[in-house]
C-alpha positions as CSV (number, residue, x, y, z in Angstrom):
1,M,-24.5,16.3,8.7
2,N,-22.3,18.3,6.3
3,D,-18.7,17.1,6.1
4,Y,-17.6,20.7,6.8
5,F,-18.8,20.4,10.4
6,K,-16.8,17.2,11.0
7,N,-13.5,19.0,10.5
8,P,-11.9,20.4,13.6
9,M,-11.3,24.1,14.1
10,S,-7.8,24.9,15.1
11,T,-7.3,28.5,14.0
12,L,-9.2,31.8,14.2
13,P,-9.8,31.7,10.4
14,D,-11.4,28.3,10.9
15,L,-13.7,29.7,13.6
16,G,-14.6,32.7,11.4
17,K,-15.5,30.5,8.4
18,R,-17.6,28.2,10.5
19,F,-19.5,31.1,12.0
20,Q,-20.0,32.6,8.5
21,T,-21.5,29.2,7.4
22,L,-23.8,29.1,10.4
23,R,-24.9,32.7,9.9
24,K,-25.7,32.2,6.3
25,A,-27.6,28.9,7.1
26,A,-29.6,31.0,9.6
27,G,-30.5,33.4,6.8
28,K,-28.9,36.4,8.6
29,T,-26.7,39.1,7.2
30,Q,-23.7,40.5,8.9
31,I,-25.6,43.8,9.4
32,Q,-28.4,41.9,11.2
33,I,-26.0,40.1,13.5
34,A,-24.1,43.3,14.2
35,E,-27.3,45.0,15.3
36,I,-28.3,42.1,17.5
37,T,-24.9,41.9,19.2
38,G,-24.0,45.6,19.3
39,M,-20.9,45.0,17.2
40,R,-19.8,46.8,14.1
41,Q,-20.4,45.1,10.8
42,E,-16.8,45.7,9.9
43,A,-15.6,43.8,13.0
44,L,-17.8,40.9,12.1
45,S,-16.5,40.9,8.5
46,R,-12.9,40.8,9.7
47,F,-13.7,37.9,12.1
48,E,-15.4,35.9,9.3
49,R,-12.3,36.4,7.1
50,G,-9.9,35.4,9.9
51,R,-8.6,38.8,10.5
52,G,-10.1,39.5,13.9
53,N,-7.0,39.0,15.9
54,D,-8.5,40.9,18.9
55,F,-11.7,38.8,19.0
56,S,-12.7,38.1,22.6
57,L,-14.6,35.2,24.0
58,G,-17.4,37.6,25.1
59,K,-17.9,38.6,21.4
60,M,-17.9,35.0,20.3
61,L,-20.6,34.1,22.9
62,R,-22.7,37.1,21.8
63,L,-22.4,36.0,18.2
64,L,-23.4,32.4,19.0
65,Q,-26.4,33.7,21.0
66,A,-27.5,35.8,18.0
67,L,-27.8,32.5,16.1
68,D,-29.4,30.6,19.0
69,M,-26.3,28.5,19.2
70,E,-24.0,27.5,22.1
71,M,-20.4,26.5,22.5
72,N,-19.8,22.8,23.0
73,F,-16.5,21.4,24.2
74,Q,-15.5,17.9,23.1
75,P,-12.3,15.9,23.3
76,V,-10.0,15.8,20.3
77,T,-9.8,12.4,18.8
78,A,-6.5,10.7,19.5
79,R,-4.0,10.5,16.6
80,P,-2.8,7.1,15.8
81,T,0.7,6.1,16.8
82,L,3.2,4.7,14.3
83,D,2.9,1.3,16.1
84,S,-0.9,1.3,15.8
85,V,-0.7,2.2,12.0
86,L,1.9,-0.6,11.5
87,D,-0.2,-3.1,13.4
88,E,-3.3,-2.1,11.2
89,R,-1.2,-2.4,8.1
90,R,0.1,-5.9,9.1
91,A,-3.5,-7.0,9.9
92,G,-4.6,-5.8,6.5
93,G,-6.9,-3.1,7.9
94,N,-5.9,0.4,7.1
95,I,-4.3,0.8,3.7
96,G,-4.3,4.6,3.4
97,P,-5.7,7.8,4.8
98,D,-9.1,7.3,3.1
99,A,-9.6,4.0,4.9
100,R,-10.2,5.6,8.3
């Protein structure tokens, strides 16, 4: 799996970039996706560039359907507490951000 897909999406630009990557991997152009979904190509372009501030969930679901994808909800991994990091450090485990 590509490391890009391991990174969480926390902003609309993140979502747009992820969709663009999926669209290109599927070998589809913005024009093709726009035709399938009934959207304007310009709106899709704005979304992929993180400028689609009025982008609805309905549009997102249509876009995913055009790529034969679905939305999947999963819990966010817990961030370590200061105490847990200090405990790992004392135990000789984690010695930096790349050790996780």
